[in-house]
C-alpha positions as CSV (number, residue, x, y, z in Angstrom):
1,M,11.4,178.5,-30.1
2,K,11.8,178.3,-26.3
3,I,9.2,176.2,-24.5
4,L,8.7,175.6,-20.8
5,L,6.7,172.4,-19.9
6,V,5.4,172.3,-16.3
7,H,4.1,169.2,-14.7
8,N,4.3,168.0,-11.1
9,N,4.8,164.4,-12.2
10,F,6.5,164.8,-15.5
11,P,6.0,163.6,-18.3
12,G,2.3,163.0,-17.5
13,Q,0.2,164.2,-20.4
14,F,3.3,165.5,-22.1
15,K,4.7,162.1,-22.6
16,Y,4.6,162.1,-26.4
17,L,4.5,165.8,-27.0
18,I,8.0,166.3,-25.5
19,H,9.6,164.1,-28.2
20,R,7.7,165.9,-31.0
21,L,9.0,169.3,-29.7
22,L,12.6,168.1,-29.4
23,A,12.5,166.7,-32.9
24,E,12.6,170.3,-34.1
25,L,16.3,171.2,-33.6
26,S,15.7,174.9,-33.3
27,N,13.5,174.3,-30.2
28,E,14.9,174.8,-26.7
29,V,12.8,172.9,-24.2
30,V,13.0,173.1,-20.4
31,V,11.0,171.0,-18.0
32,F,9.7,172.1,-14.5
33,T,8.9,169.2,-12.2
34,M,9.1,167.8,-8.7
35,N,9.9,164.3,-9.6
36,D,13.1,162.6,-10.7
37,F,12.5,162.7,-14.5
38,Q,15.8,162.6,-16.3
39,G,16.6,165.0,-19.0
40,G,19.1,164.7,-21.8
41,E,21.6,166.5,-24.0
42,R,18.9,168.8,-25.4
43,L,16.4,168.7,-22.5
44,K,17.1,170.6,-19.3
45,V,15.1,169.6,-16.3
46,V,14.6,172.1,-13.4
47,R,13.4,170.7,-10.2
48,Y,11.7,172.5,-7.4
49,Q,10.8,171.4,-3.9
50,A,8.2,172.7,-1.5
51,A,9.6,174.6,1.4
52,K,7.0,173.3,3.8
53,G,3.9,171.1,4.0
54,T,0.3,172.2,4.4
55,S,-0.3,173.9,7.8
56,R,-1.9,171.7,10.4
57,D,-4.1,174.4,11.7
58,V,-5.1,175.9,8.4
59,H,-8.9,176.2,7.7
60,P,-9.9,172.9,6.0
61,W,-11.6,174.8,3.1
62,V,-8.3,176.5,2.2
63,A,-6.0,173.6,2.8
64,D,-6.1,172.6,-0.9
65,I,-5.2,176.1,-2.2
66,E,-2.5,176.5,0.5
67,T,-0.8,173.4,-0.8
68,K,-0.9,174.7,-4.3
69,V,0.4,178.1,-3.3
70,I,3.4,176.4,-1.5
71,R,4.2,174.5,-4.7
72,G,3.6,177.6,-6.8
73,E,6.1,179.5,-4.6
74,A,8.7,176.8,-5.1
75,A,8.2,176.9,-8.9
76,F,8.3,180.7,-8.8
77,L,11.7,180.8,-7.1
78,A,13.1,178.3,-9.5
79,A,11.7,180.3,-12.4
80,C,13.4,183.5,-11.1
81,Q,16.7,181.7,-11.2
82,L,16.1,180.4,-14.7
83,R,15.1,183.8,-15.9
84,D,18.2,185.4,-14.4
85,S,20.3,182.8,-16.3
86,G,18.8,184.2,-19.5
87,F,16.0,181.8,-20.3
88,V,12.8,183.5,-21.6
89,P,10.2,181.0,-22.8
90,D,8.0,181.9,-25.8
91,V,5.4,179.4,-24.5
92,I,4.7,178.0,-21.1
93,F,2.6,174.8,-21.3
94,A,1.5,173.8,-17.9
95,H,-0.7,171.3,-16.1
96,P,-2.0,173.7,-13.4
97,G,-3.5,171.0,-11.2
98,W,-0.8,171.2,-8.5
99,G,-0.3,174.9,-8.5
100,E,3.2,175.2,-10.0
101,S,2.1,177.6,-12.7
102,L,0.3,180.1,-10.4
103,F,3.0,182.7,-10.5
104,L,5.0,182.0,-13.6
105,K,3.5,184.9,-15.5
106,D,4.8,187.2,-12.8
107,V,8.3,186.0,-13.8
108,W,7.7,186.0,-17.6
109,P,4.7,188.4,-18.2
110,L,5.1,188.4,-22.0
111,S,5.3,184.6,-22.4
112,K,2.2,182.9,-23.5
113,L,0.7,180.6,-20.9
114,L,-1.2,177.5,-22.2
115,I,-2.8,175.3,-19.5
116,Y,-4.0,171.7,-19.6
117,C,-7.7,171.9,-18.6
118,E,-8.4,168.5,-17.1
119,F,-11.5,169.1,-14.9
120,H,-13.5,171.8,-13.1
121,Y,-15.2,170.7,-10.0
122,S,-18.9,171.1,-9.1
123,P,-20.8,170.3,-6.0
124,E,-23.5,168.7,-8.1
125,G,-24.0,167.2,-11.6
126,R,-20.6,165.6,-11.9
127,D,-18.6,163.3,-9.6
128,V,-19.6,164.8,-6.3
129,G,-23.0,163.4,-5.1
130,F,-23.3,161.1,-8.1
131,D,-23.2,157.9,-6.1
132,P,-26.0,157.7,-3.5
133,E,-24.0,155.0,-1.7
134,F,-21.5,157.7,-0.8
135,P,-23.6,160.8,0.0
136,I,-22.2,164.2,0.8
137,K,-21.8,164.1,4.6
138,K,-21.7,167.8,5.4
139,D,-23.5,170.8,4.2
140,S,-20.1,172.5,3.8
141,T,-19.0,170.1,1.0
142,A,-20.2,172.6,-1.6
143,C,-18.1,175.3,0.1
144,R,-15.0,173.0,0.0
145,I,-15.6,172.2,-3.6
146,R,-16.0,175.8,-4.5
147,M,-12.6,176.5,-2.9
148,K,-11.1,173.6,-4.7
149,N,-11.7,175.5,-7.9
150,V,-9.8,178.6,-6.7
151,N,-6.6,177.3,-8.4
152,N,-8.5,177.0,-11.8
153,L,-10.0,180.4,-11.4
154,M,-6.7,182.1,-10.7
155,H,-5.3,180.6,-13.8
156,F,-8.2,181.8,-16.0
157,D,-7.2,185.4,-15.2
158,M,-3.7,185.0,-16.7
159,A,-3.8,182.0,-19.1
160,D,-3.8,182.8,-22.8
161,G,-5.5,179.5,-23.7
162,G,-6.2,176.0,-22.7
163,I,-6.4,172.4,-23.9
164,S,-8.8,169.7,-22.8
165,P,-8.6,166.1,-23.8
166,T,-12.3,165.6,-24.4
167,N,-15.3,167.7,-25.2
168,W,-17.1,166.7,-21.9
169,Q,-14.1,167.7,-19.8
170,R,-14.0,171.1,-21.6
171,S,-17.7,171.5,-20.9
172,T,-17.1,171.4,-17.1
173,F,-15.2,174.7,-17.3
174,P,-17.2,178.0,-17.0
175,E,-17.4,180.8,-19.5
176,P,-15.8,183.0,-20.5
177,F,-12.7,180.8,-20.2
178,R,-14.3,177.8,-21.8
179,S,-14.2,179.6,-25.1
180,K,-10.4,179.7,-24.9
181,I,-10.1,175.9,-24.5
182,E,-9.4,173.7,-27.5
183,V,-10.2,170.0,-27.5
184,V,-7.3,167.7,-28.4
185,H,-6.4,164.5,-26.7
186,D,-2.9,163.5,-25.6
187,G,-3.1,160.7,-28.2
188,V,-3.0,156.9,-28.4
189,D,-0.2,154.9,-30.1
190,T,-2.5,152.9,-32.2
191,E,0.4,151.1,-33.8
192,L,1.5,149.8,-30.5
193,L,-2.0,149.3,-29.1
194,K,-3.5,147.0,-31.7
195,P,-5.2,143.6,-31.9
196,D,-3.1,140.5,-31.5
197,P,-5.0,137.2,-31.6
198,K,-1.8,135.4,-30.4
199,A,-1.6,137.5,-27.2
200,A,-1.0,135.6,-24.0
201,L,0.0,136.3,-20.4
202,R,1.5,133.9,-17.8
203,I,-0.3,134.4,-14.5
204,N,0.4,132.1,-11.5
205,D,2.1,129.5,-13.7
206,Q,-0.9,129.5,-16.0
207,E,-0.8,130.8,-19.6
208,I,-3.9,132.8,-20.4
209,S,-4.5,133.5,-24.0
210,A,-7.0,135.1,-26.4
211,K,-8.2,131.5,-27.2
212,Q,-9.8,131.4,-23.8
213,E,-12.8,133.4,-22.5
214,V,-11.4,136.3,-20.6
215,I,-13.3,139.2,-18.9
216,T,-11.1,142.2,-18.1
217,F,-11.5,145.1,-15.7
218,V,-9.0,147.8,-15.2
219,N,-8.6,150.7,-12.7
220,R,-5.5,152.6,-11.6
221,N,-6.7,151.8,-8.1
222,L,-9.7,149.6,-7.3
223,E,-12.2,152.2,-6.0
224,P,-15.8,153.5,-6.4
225,Y,-15.0,156.4,-8.8
226,R,-14.2,153.8,-11.5
227,G,-17.1,151.5,-10.6
228,Y,-15.1,148.7,-8.8
229,H,-18.0,148.2,-6.4
230,I,-20.5,147.8,-9.2
231,F,-18.2,145.3,-11.1
232,M,-17.7,143.2,-7.9
233,R,-21.5,143.1,-7.3
234,A,-22.0,141.9,-10.9
235,L,-19.3,139.3,-10.6
236,P,-21.2,136.5,-8.8
237,A,-24.0,136.5,-11.4
238,L,-21.5,136.8,-14.3
239,M,-19.5,133.8,-13.0
240,K,-22.7,131.8,-13.1
241,L,-23.6,132.9,-16.6
242,R,-20.1,132.3,-17.9
243,P,-18.8,129.2,-16.1
244,K,-15.7,128.9,-18.2
245,A,-14.6,132.5,-18.1
246,K,-11.5,133.8,-16.4
247,F,-11.6,137.3,-14.8
248,L,-8.5,139.5,-14.9
249,I,-8.8,142.5,-12.5
250,V,-6.1,145.2,-12.6
251,G,-5.7,147.9,-10.0
252,G,-3.9,148.9,-6.9
253,N,-5.1,149.1,-3.3
254,G,-4.8,152.9,-2.9
255,V,-7.1,155.8,-3.8
256,S,-6.7,157.9,-6.9
257,Y,-10.0,159.8,-6.5
258,G,-12.6,160.4,-3.9
259,A,-12.7,159.3,-0.2
260,A,-10.5,156.8,1.4
261,A,-11.9,153.4,2.5
262,P,-12.8,152.9,6.1
263,E,-9.8,153.0,8.4
264,G,-7.6,149.9,8.2
265,K,-9.3,148.7,5.0
266,T,-9.0,149.1,1.2
267,W,-11.9,149.5,-1.2
268,K,-10.6,146.3,-2.9
269,Q,-11.1,144.3,0.2
270,V,-14.4,146.0,1.3
271,F,-16.2,145.0,-1.9
272,L,-14.5,141.6,-2.3
273,D,-15.6,140.7,1.2
274,E,-19.1,141.7,0.3
275,V,-19.4,139.0,-2.4
276,K,-16.6,136.5,-1.9
277,E,-18.9,133.8,-0.5
278,D,-20.6,133.8,-3.9
279,L,-17.4,133.8,-6.0
280,D,-15.3,131.1,-7.5
281,L,-12.0,132.8,-6.6
282,S,-10.0,130.3,-8.6
283,R,-11.2,132.1,-11.7
284,A,-10.7,135.7,-10.4
285,Y,-7.2,137.1,-10.8
286,F,-6.4,140.3,-8.9
287,L,-3.2,141.4,-10.6
288,G,-2.5,144.7,-8.8
289,N,-0.6,147.3,-10.8
290,I,1.0,145.8,-13.9
291,S,3.5,147.2,-16.5
292,H,2.2,148.9,-19.6
293,N,3.5,146.0,-21.8
294,H,1.5,143.5,-19.7
295,F,-1.5,145.8,-19.8
296,I,-1.5,145.8,-23.6
297,K,-1.4,142.0,-23.7
298,L,-4.2,141.9,-21.2
299,L,-6.3,144.1,-23.6
300,Q,-5.3,142.0,-26.6
301,L,-6.5,138.8,-25.1
302,S,-9.7,140.2,-23.6
303,T,-13.0,138.6,-24.8
304,V,-15.0,141.4,-23.1
305,H,-13.5,144.5,-21.5
306,V,-15.5,146.4,-18.8
307,Y,-15.1,150.1,-18.1
308,L,-17.1,152.0,-15.5
309,T,-16.7,155.6,-14.3
310,Y,-18.5,158.4,-12.5
311,P,-19.0,161.6,-14.5
312,F,-15.3,162.4,-14.2
313,V,-12.1,162.5,-16.2
314,L,-12.1,159.9,-19.0
315,S,-9.4,157.2,-18.5
316,W,-6.7,156.7,-21.0
317,S,-7.3,153.0,-20.6
318,L,-10.7,153.1,-22.3
319,L,-9.2,154.6,-25.5
320,E,-6.3,152.2,-25.3
321,A,-8.8,149.3,-25.1
322,M,-10.6,150.6,-28.1
323,S,-7.4,150.9,-30.0
324,C,-6.6,147.2,-29.2
325,G,-10.0,146.3,-30.6
326,C,-11.7,145.3,-27.4
327,A,-15.3,144.4,-27.3
328,I,-16.4,146.8,-24.5
329,V,-19.2,147.1,-22.0
330,A,-19.1,150.5,-20.4
331,S,-21.1,152.7,-18.1
332,D,-23.7,155.0,-19.7
333,T,-22.1,158.2,-18.2
334,E,-21.4,161.4,-19.9
335,P,-17.7,161.2,-20.5
336,V,-18.1,157.6,-21.9
337,R,-20.8,158.5,-24.3
338,E,-18.3,160.8,-26.1
339,V,-16.5,157.7,-27.4
340,I,-18.8,154.7,-27.0
341,E,-22.0,154.7,-29.0
342,H,-24.3,151.9,-27.9
343,G,-24.3,149.0,-30.3
344,K,-21.7,150.6,-32.6
345,T,-18.4,151.1,-30.8
346,G,-19.4,149.3,-27.6
347,M,-22.3,148.5,-25.3
348,L,-23.5,150.9,-22.6
349,V,-25.3,150.0,-19.3
350,P,-26.5,152.2,-16.5
351,F,-23.7,152.7,-14.0
352,F,-25.5,151.4,-10.9
353,D,-27.2,148.4,-12.5
354,A,-25.0,145.4,-11.5
355,E,-27.5,142.9,-12.7
356,R,-27.8,144.4,-16.2
357,L,-24.0,144.7,-16.4
358,A,-23.6,141.0,-15.7
359,R,-26.2,140.1,-18.4
360,Q,-24.7,142.5,-21.0
361,V,-21.2,141.2,-20.5
362,A,-22.4,137.6,-20.6
363,D,-24.5,138.2,-23.8
364,L,-21.6,139.9,-25.5
365,A,-19.2,137.1,-24.5
366,D,-21.7,134.7,-26.1
367,D,-22.0,136.7,-29.4
368,S,-18.9,136.4,-31.4
369,S,-20.3,138.3,-34.5
370,L,-21.3,141.3,-32.4
371,R,-17.9,141.3,-30.6
372,K,-16.2,141.3,-34.0
373,K,-18.3,144.2,-35.2
374,L,-17.7,146.2,-32.1
375,S,-14.0,145.4,-32.1
376,K,-13.5,146.7,-35.6
377,A,-15.6,149.8,-35.0
378,A,-13.9,150.7,-31.7
379,R,-10.4,150.4,-33.3
380,R,-11.5,152.5,-36.3
381,F,-12.9,155.2,-34.0
382,A,-9.7,155.3,-32.0
383,R,-7.5,155.5,-35.1
384,D,-9.7,158.2,-36.8
385,N,-10.0,160.4,-33.7
386,Y,-7.2,159.7,-31.2
387,D,-4.2,158.4,-33.2
388,L,-1.0,159.8,-31.7
389,E,1.0,160.4,-34.9
390,T,-1.7,161.4,-37.4
391,V,-4.3,163.2,-35.3
392,C,-3.3,164.3,-31.8
393,L,0.4,165.2,-31.9
394,P,0.2,167.3,-35.0
395,R,-2.7,169.2,-33.5
396,L,-1.0,169.7,-30.1
397,E,2.2,170.9,-31.8
398,Q,0.2,173.3,-34.0
399,I,-1.5,174.8,-31.0
400,V,1.8,175.2,-29.1
401,Y,3.5,176.9,-32.0
402,R,0.5,179.2,-32.6
403,Y,1.0,180.7,-29.1
404,A,4.5,181.8,-29.9
405,P,4.3,185.2,-31.7
406,L,7.5,186.0,-33.5
407,S,7.4,189.6,-32.2
408,H,8.4,188.8,-28.6
409,K,10.8,185.9,-29.0
410,R,13.8,188.0,-28.1
411,C,12.0,190.7,-26.1
412,P,13.4,191.3,-22.6
413,Q,10.9,190.2,-20.0
414,R,11.5,191.3,-16.4
415,L,8.8,192.3,-14.1
416,I,10.4,191.7,-10.7
């Protein structure tokens, strides 16, 4: 079978699937990407580069789709060259979020297009307008959000099917395309991400281990979308309630989602400055971005792990924390409720209630029997529902193969 994988920042969500597909010797796999991902003897990587940037004078509501069309054009031109060399994919599996797959069906009209359905935006009821601290500033925001979905809507017209990692993310997509979306997660390596009572990290010449009381909090970037401001506001009370605990805080200074911090500042500093007079900073370790190996150890030595999010894409880190057997306190928001059941696989608190968050984390840190119960249940849930080898990869592979009808494998495909 011939498979084309498309991702702006490969491997992304295809990190594990790529190896599964290459394990079948009869498969020919080609990757489309803009980054410097290196292929191999059996993996051809085709790179494309945008011919220009977004226009300075373009209408702000269409800036997003213009950027995606520019990338789509670059991928289209690369696809034409690949087609002319004789490559005709049976299946194109694309993350459409950056626009690269917009015109691939114009190159290969008979190939099946499967898209990764991560999120469909809405001006209300999801991430936008969720946090009253960051209100929508202009009446036109709804118009801008509507235009942000143009890329998704264009894909619905040509995609043969979709995959969403969670039921809640699937639910954000409108009918009739929602009915074409199957739910299967990218998968968690539960053999790699497992409990280790001997786990330890060396930080600032100190060894921090699972024998100590450690509260962990992880973001890709420290920002409001993932509840950094709420965690920091809970931290002074939590430090008083748990005077021996150490606090390991992971995340960069940039912005992954939502608005940027005020000019010249970072969200990390904004909310640290708000509470630092009430903190014992000798017990708070801001680790920045860390390697995945160090991240695993951090989860393994965690006494209580905190995860907060707006109604938005569910972080891989939460499922990885569950696989490591963390005792978790998480926000009571829709994407989280899909995996955390209060009192069974973790504890839930209202997103905005910093005081309750502090009390819940402190209570859980003080209750070893409850932590043990939650830890075992969280790991069991992760293994039963998100295990890479036994649950997710077999299902993903099955879906990809299903979209490759034998009748057109060698059918000439040339539209332009």
